[in-house]
N, C-alpha and C positions, 0 to 999 in steps of 0.2 A: 569549331574549337580544334586547335591543332592536336594531333595524336602522336604517340610515340609507339614504337614497336619493340617488343621484348619477347623472349622465349622462355618457356618453362619446361622442366623435365620431371615426370613423375614415374613412379614404379608401375609395373604391369598390373599390380593389384588395384591401382587407382582407376584403371580403364573403365570398369562398370560405372563408377561415380561420374567420370567425365562424359560417358555416353548418356547417362541419366540427366546430367546438366544440359547437354545439347538438346535432348528431347524436351526438357522443361522450357528452354529458350524458344524452341519452335512452338510449343503449346501456347506460350504467353505472347508470341509474335514479336519477340525482342531479338536483337542480334546477340549472339553468345557473349561477345566482348562486353556489351552493356550489362548483361546479367552478372558476369564476373565482377565488373566494376561495382555494382550494387552490393554484392555479397562482401567484397573487400571493404567498401566504405562502411557497411554495417558493422563488420568485425572491428575495424579501426576505431569507430565511434564508441563501441561498447567497451573496448579494451584499452583505450587511450590513456596515457598518463594524465591527461587533462581532465579525465572523468573523476570528479572529486568524491563521488559516492564510494564508500569503502566496500570491498568485496564481502560477501556474506560471512565468510569464515575468517576474516582478518583478525577478529578479536581472539580467536583460538591460536593463530599463528604468531601473533605479536603481543607480548605481554605489556608493551608500552602503549598499546592502543586503548584509549580511554573511551569507555561506553557507559551508559547509564546503568549503575548497579541495581540489581533487584533487591527487594527487602530481605530475602532469604539468603543472599549471597554472602560468602565469607569475606569480611572486610580485609583480611590479610592479602587478598588478591591485589589490593591497591597499595600495598606497602612500598612498592617501588617509587611512589610519588610522595612519600611521607615528608620529604623536605622541599617539595615543589609546591610553593604557595599558589602559583597560577594553575597548576594541575588540580589541586583541591578546590580552588575557586571555581574552576570549570565544572567539576563534579557537583559542587554545591549548587551552582547556577542551574544546571540541568535538572537536578533533583527538585529544586524549587519550582521550576517551570512545570515539571511533571505533576507535582503536588497541587499547584494552582489549577492546572487543567482538570485533574481528577476531582478537585473540590467543585469546580464549575459544573462538571458533568453530573456529580452527585446531587448538587442543588437542582439541576434541571430534572433529574430522575425523581427526586422527592416531590417537586412541584407537580410533575405529571401524575405521580401516584396519588397525591392529594386531590388533584383535579378529577382523576378517574373515580376515586372513592366518593366524591361529592356528586359526580354525574350518575353514578350507579343508583343514587337515591331518587333521581328524577323519574317522572312518569314517561311512558313510551312516547306520548304525543309531544312532550317537552323535548325529549331526545331527538325526535324526528325534526323538530324545528331547529335545534342546534346543529344537527347533521346537515341541514340545508343552508342555514344562514350564519352559523357561528364562524369563528376564526379558524384558520387551517388546522391547528392542533386540536381544538375542540371538535371540529368536524370528524377528524380521524377517530378520536376516542368515542364520540357518540355513535358513529357508524359501527365500530367494533362491539360496543355494548348492545346495540340493536341487533346485530348479527347473532350474538350469543343468545339473546332473548328469543329470537326466532328459532334458532337451533334447539333450544331447550323446550320450546312449546310444541315442537313437531315430533 
């Protein structure tokens, strides 16, 4: 691959960092230029304008940044979009997705809790059979109950 030559100038305070970087390149068995390329590529990829992921504090710095409001949040925070139908539609859509996901997780948790309650009534030999031959979720629950029983008997 063709290369280009450039020069950089740093302050004297940077010299220990440069020396550490040269040592790191030797340790890794890489040319210093290659290590600098990797570091620069990593920096550009993480901080590129093409990186669509918002920075962690973007919501604090920009009051037009729309994020999913929490249940306890003051709705006046979103007053700047009061006449923006698309903005509210977006907030509503995200809230519905969150609620649907939460409902799905709650149903799974309730089903697991019900299954665990039923399995706690099983005999030890029945639980051992389930732990060996049951479906993946049943095996995990049966094994946990058996472990509890062994711990309480000792």
